[in-house]
Backbone atoms as SQL, in Angstrom:
CREATE TABLE atoms (id INTEGER PRIMARY KEY, chain TEXT, resi INTEGER, resn TEXT, atom TEXT, x REAL, y REAL, z REAL);
INSERT INTO atoms VALUES
  (1, 'A', 1, 'MET', 'N', -38.795, 13.833, -32.263),
  (2, 'A', 1, 'MET', 'CA', -39.099, 14.249, -30.976),
  (3, 'A', 1, 'MET', 'C', -38.383, 13.376, -29.919),
  (4, 'A', 2, 'ASP', 'N', -37.862, 14.044, -28.976),
  (5, 'A', 2, 'ASP', 'CA', -37.208, 13.394, -27.870),
  (6, 'A', 2, 'ASP', 'C', -38.230, 12.658, -26.982),
  (7, 'A', 3, 'ARG', 'N', -37.806, 11.536, -26.391),
  (8, 'A', 3, 'ARG', 'CA', -38.594, 10.785, -25.529),
  (9, 'A', 3, 'ARG', 'C', -37.904, 10.693, -24.193),
  (10, 'A', 4, 'LEU', 'N', -38.707, 11.002, -23.023),
  (11, 'A', 4, 'LEU', 'CA', -38.154, 10.952, -21.744),
  (12, 'A', 4, 'LEU', 'C', -38.764, 9.822, -21.043),
  (13, 'A', 5, 'PHE', 'N', -38.109, 8.822, -20.491),
  (14, 'A', 5, 'PHE', 'CA', -38.649, 7.676, -19.873),
  (15, 'A', 5, 'PHE', 'C', -38.462, 8.051, -18.234),
  (16, 'A', 6, 'LEU', 'N', -39.628, 8.091, -17.678),
  (17, 'A', 6, 'LEU', 'CA', -39.740, 8.487, -16.250),
  (18, 'A', 6, 'LEU', 'C', -39.724, 7.169, -15.342),
  (19, 'A', 7, 'ASP', 'N', -39.112, 7.282, -14.150),
  (20, 'A', 7, 'ASP', 'CA', -39.235, 6.188, -13.271),
  (21, 'A', 7, 'ASP', 'C', -40.251, 6.668, -12.206),
  (22, 'A', 8, 'ALA', 'N', -40.560, 5.682, -11.226),
  (23, 'A', 8, 'ALA', 'CA', -41.556, 5.933, -10.258),
  (24, 'A', 8, 'ALA', 'C', -41.399, 7.143, -9.366),
  (25, 'A', 9, 'ASN', 'N', -40.066, 7.323, -8.966),
  (26, 'A', 9, 'ASN', 'CA', -39.695, 8.521, -8.182),
  (27, 'A', 9, 'ASN', 'C', -40.098, 9.776, -8.805),
  (28, 'A', 10, 'VAL', 'N', -39.738, 9.965, -10.131),
  (29, 'A', 10, 'VAL', 'CA', -40.053, 11.133, -10.837),
  (30, 'A', 10, 'VAL', 'C', -41.519, 11.443, -10.909),
  (31, 'A', 11, 'LEU', 'N', -42.330, 10.381, -11.175),
  (32, 'A', 11, 'LEU', 'CA', -43.784, 10.420, -11.254),
  (33, 'A', 11, 'LEU', 'C', -44.340, 10.787, -9.943),
  (34, 'A', 12, 'PHE', 'N', -43.813, 10.267, -8.824),
  (35, 'A', 12, 'PHE', 'CA', -44.152, 10.618, -7.423),
  (36, 'A', 12, 'PHE', 'C', -44.117, 12.037, -7.165),
  (37, 'A', 13, 'PHE', 'N', -42.907, 12.572, -7.484),
  (38, 'A', 13, 'PHE', 'CA', -42.570, 14.045, -7.218),
  (39, 'A', 13, 'PHE', 'C', -43.415, 15.004, -8.107),
  (40, 'A', 14, 'ILE', 'N', -43.649, 14.554, -9.303),
  (41, 'A', 14, 'ILE', 'CA', -44.435, 15.360, -10.332),
  (42, 'A', 14, 'ILE', 'C', -45.943, 15.383, -9.762),
  (43, 'A', 15, 'ALA', 'N', -46.420, 14.299, -9.279),
  (44, 'A', 15, 'ALA', 'CA', -47.686, 14.164, -8.712),
  (45, 'A', 15, 'ALA', 'C', -47.916, 15.263, -7.510),
  (46, 'A', 16, 'TYR', 'N', -46.843, 15.385, -6.770),
  (47, 'A', 16, 'TYR', 'CA', -46.948, 16.371, -5.666),
  (48, 'A', 16, 'TYR', 'C', -46.575, 17.793, -6.045),
  (49, 'A', 17, 'GLY', 'N', -46.379, 18.049, -7.313),
  (50, 'A', 17, 'GLY', 'CA', -46.135, 19.422, -7.774),
  (51, 'A', 17, 'GLY', 'C', -44.775, 19.870, -7.545),
  (52, 'A', 18, 'SER', 'N', -43.786, 19.096, -7.700),
  (53, 'A', 18, 'SER', 'CA', -42.428, 19.550, -7.619),
  (54, 'A', 18, 'SER', 'C', -42.116, 20.625, -8.627),
  (55, 'A', 19, 'SER', 'N', -41.761, 21.837, -8.155),
  (56, 'A', 19, 'SER', 'CA', -41.474, 22.901, -9.118),
  (57, 'A', 19, 'SER', 'C', -40.293, 22.625, -10.066),
  (58, 'A', 20, 'SER', 'N', -39.329, 21.889, -9.628),
  (59, 'A', 20, 'SER', 'CA', -38.154, 21.650, -10.520),
  (60, 'A', 20, 'SER', 'C', -38.625, 20.696, -11.588),
  (61, 'A', 21, 'LEU', 'N', -39.487, 19.783, -11.327),
  (62, 'A', 21, 'LEU', 'CA', -39.942, 18.755, -12.241),
  (63, 'A', 21, 'LEU', 'C', -41.058, 19.311, -13.230),
  (64, 'A', 22, 'GLU', 'N', -41.634, 20.462, -12.794),
  (65, 'A', 22, 'GLU', 'CA', -42.664, 21.192, -13.635),
  (66, 'A', 22, 'GLU', 'C', -42.037, 21.354, -15.013),
  (67, 'A', 23, 'VAL', 'N', -40.726, 21.546, -15.161),
  (68, 'A', 23, 'VAL', 'CA', -40.054, 21.814, -16.440),
  (69, 'A', 23, 'VAL', 'C', -40.442, 20.656, -17.458),
  (70, 'A', 24, 'PHE', 'N', -40.443, 19.435, -16.985),
  (71, 'A', 24, 'PHE', 'CA', -40.809, 18.356, -17.783),
  (72, 'A', 24, 'PHE', 'C', -42.221, 18.537, -18.392),
  (73, 'A', 25, 'TRP', 'N', -43.108, 18.858, -17.528),
  (74, 'A', 25, 'TRP', 'CA', -44.526, 19.130, -18.038),
  (75, 'A', 25, 'TRP', 'C', -44.537, 20.209, -19.022),
  (76, 'A', 26, 'ASN', 'N', -43.857, 21.338, -18.735),
  (77, 'A', 26, 'ASN', 'CA', -43.959, 22.447, -19.707),
  (78, 'A', 26, 'ASN', 'C', -43.442, 22.112, -21.004),
  (79, 'A', 27, 'ILE', 'N', -42.218, 21.417, -21.041),
  (80, 'A', 27, 'ILE', 'CA', -41.631, 21.023, -22.299),
  (81, 'A', 27, 'ILE', 'C', -42.578, 20.029, -23.176),
  (82, 'A', 28, 'CYS', 'N', -43.160, 19.167, -22.352),
  (83, 'A', 28, 'CYS', 'CA', -44.092, 18.202, -23.047),
  (84, 'A', 28, 'CYS', 'C', -45.294, 18.990, -23.610),
  (85, 'A', 29, 'ARG', 'N', -45.885, 19.830, -22.822),
  (86, 'A', 29, 'ARG', 'CA', -47.062, 20.581, -23.275),
  (87, 'A', 29, 'ARG', 'C', -46.691, 21.400, -24.560),
  (88, 'A', 30, 'GLN', 'N', -45.400, 21.862, -24.701),
  (89, 'A', 30, 'GLN', 'CA', -45.042, 22.550, -25.919),
  (90, 'A', 30, 'GLN', 'C', -44.880, 21.709, -27.087),
  (91, 'A', 31, 'GLY', 'N', -45.010, 20.303, -26.863),
  (92, 'A', 31, 'GLY', 'CA', -44.768, 19.412, -27.970),
  (93, 'A', 31, 'GLY', 'C', -43.266, 19.157, -28.295),
  (94, 'A', 32, 'ARG', 'N', -42.387, 19.581, -27.366),
  (95, 'A', 32, 'ARG', 'CA', -40.956, 19.378, -27.613),
  (96, 'A', 32, 'ARG', 'C', -40.511, 17.949, -27.191),
  (97, 'A', 33, 'CYS', 'N', -41.173, 17.223, -26.434),
  (98, 'A', 33, 'CYS', 'CA', -40.783, 15.897, -26.003),
  (99, 'A', 33, 'CYS', 'C', -41.999, 15.133, -25.663),
  (100, 'A', 34, 'LYS', 'N', -41.831, 13.781, -25.541),
  (101, 'A', 34, 'LYS', 'CA', -42.908, 12.867, -25.127),
  (102, 'A', 34, 'LYS', 'C', -42.449, 12.196, -23.819),
  (103, 'A', 35, 'LEU', 'N', -43.288, 12.289, -22.768),
  (104, 'A', 35, 'LEU', 'CA', -42.939, 11.641, -21.534),
  (105, 'A', 35, 'LEU', 'C', -43.511, 10.226, -21.587),
  (106, 'A', 36, 'LEU', 'N', -42.692, 9.160, -21.080),
  (107, 'A', 36, 'LEU', 'CA', -43.144, 7.863, -21.189),
  (108, 'A', 36, 'LEU', 'C', -42.811, 7.194, -19.729),
  (109, 'A', 37, 'ALA', 'N', -43.597, 6.211, -19.514),
  (110, 'A', 37, 'ALA', 'CA', -43.387, 5.399, -18.286),
  (111, 'A', 37, 'ALA', 'C', -44.011, 3.981, -18.556),
  (112, 'A', 38, 'SER', 'N', -43.487, 2.946, -17.939),
  (113, 'A', 38, 'SER', 'CA', -44.025, 1.634, -18.154),
  (114, 'A', 38, 'SER', 'C', -45.133, 1.372, -17.276),
  (115, 'A', 39, 'ALA', 'N', -45.979, 0.365, -17.454),
  (116, 'A', 39, 'ALA', 'CA', -47.108, 0.086, -16.628),
  (117, 'A', 39, 'ALA', 'C', -46.583, -0.240, -15.166),
  (118, 'A', 40, 'TYR', 'N', -45.410, -0.896, -15.144),
  (119, 'A', 40, 'TYR', 'CA', -44.870, -1.228, -13.752),
  (120, 'A', 40, 'TYR', 'C', -44.529, -0.005, -13.023),
  (121, 'A', 41, 'VAL', 'N', -43.963, 0.928, -13.673),
  (122, 'A', 41, 'VAL', 'CA', -43.529, 2.308, -13.022),
  (123, 'A', 41, 'VAL', 'C', -44.749, 3.001, -12.553),
  (124, 'A', 42, 'ILE', 'N', -45.789, 3.052, -13.315),
  (125, 'A', 42, 'ILE', 'CA', -47.143, 3.715, -12.991),
  (126, 'A', 42, 'ILE', 'C', -47.597, 3.070, -11.817),
  (127, 'A', 43, 'GLU', 'N', -47.817, 1.749, -11.787),
  (128, 'A', 43, 'GLU', 'CA', -48.232, 1.054, -10.588),
  (129, 'A', 43, 'GLU', 'C', -47.508, 1.292, -9.425),
  (130, 'A', 44, 'GLU', 'N', -46.116, 1.347, -9.498),
  (131, 'A', 44, 'GLU', 'CA', -45.230, 1.554, -8.294),
  (132, 'A', 44, 'GLU', 'C', -45.428, 3.003, -7.760),
  (133, 'A', 45, 'ALA', 'N', -45.619, 3.901, -8.699),
  (134, 'A', 45, 'ALA', 'CA', -45.809, 5.345, -8.273),
  (135, 'A', 45, 'ALA', 'C', -47.227, 5.482, -7.601),
  (136, 'A', 46, 'MET', 'N', -48.207, 4.779, -8.126),
  (137, 'A', 46, 'MET', 'CA', -49.536, 4.754, -7.525),
  (138, 'A', 46, 'MET', 'C', -49.542, 4.203, -6.158),
  (139, 'A', 47, 'ARG', 'N', -48.789, 3.107, -5.882),
  (140, 'A', 47, 'ARG', 'CA', -48.738, 2.484, -4.639),
  (141, 'A', 47, 'ARG', 'C', -47.992, 3.436, -3.649),
  (142, 'A', 48, 'ASN', 'N', -46.987, 4.102, -4.055),
  (143, 'A', 48, 'ASN', 'CA', -46.318, 5.031, -3.120),
  (144, 'A', 48, 'ASN', 'C', -47.116, 6.306, -2.872),
  (145, 'A', 49, 'LEU', 'N', -47.998, 6.672, -3.768),
  (146, 'A', 49, 'LEU', 'CA', -48.817, 7.918, -3.528),
  (147, 'A', 49, 'LEU', 'C', -49.996, 7.439, -2.575),
  (148, 'A', 50, 'SER', 'N', -50.327, 6.176, -2.417),
  (149, 'A', 50, 'SER', 'CA', -51.366, 5.759, -1.642),
  (150, 'A', 50, 'SER', 'C', -50.966, 5.498, -0.169),
  (151, 'A', 51, 'VAL', 'N', -49.735, 5.508, 0.110),
  (152, 'A', 51, 'VAL', 'CA', -49.213, 5.290, 1.477),
  (153, 'A', 51, 'VAL', 'C', -49.599, 6.515, 2.298),
  (154, 'A', 52, 'PRO', 'N', -50.291, 6.321, 3.414),
  (155, 'A', 52, 'PRO', 'CA', -50.717, 7.483, 4.200),
  (156, 'A', 52, 'PRO', 'C', -49.624, 8.324, 4.778),
  (157, 'A', 53, 'GLY', 'N', -49.708, 9.543, 4.801),
  (158, 'A', 53, 'GLY', 'CA', -48.605, 10.411, 5.338),
  (159, 'A', 53, 'GLY', 'C', -47.375, 10.557, 4.505),
  (160, 'A', 54, 'ARG', 'N', -47.315, 9.925, 3.319),
  (161, 'A', 54, 'ARG', 'CA', -46.117, 10.005, 2.486),
  (162, 'A', 54, 'ARG', 'C', -46.306, 11.209, 1.570),
  (163, 'A', 55, 'SER', 'N', -45.303, 12.075, 1.581),
  (164, 'A', 55, 'SER', 'CA', -45.255, 13.316, 0.660),
  (165, 'A', 55, 'SER', 'C', -43.830, 13.458, 0.172),
  (166, 'A', 56, 'ASN', 'N', -43.676, 14.561, -0.547),
  (167, 'A', 56, 'ASN', 'CA', -42.386, 14.870, -1.129),
  (168, 'A', 56, 'ASN', 'C', -41.464, 15.563, -0.162),
  (169, 'A', 57, 'GLY', 'N', -41.938, 15.818, 1.087),
  (170, 'A', 57, 'GLY', 'CA', -41.194, 16.603, 1.964),
  (171, 'A', 57, 'GLY', 'C', -40.570, 15.680, 2.863);
């Protein structure tokens, strides 16, 4: 099974429902790959998501 290592920017845009990144979710849901991120990357994405007024636009 392929493993895709995600960075904070990818997690940020996935969290906001980026249609182009939805492909990653669909492939993962089908069991064709595994999405991975480090604890540091997850923390960074969470910090970015908590900034008021910040969005993918």
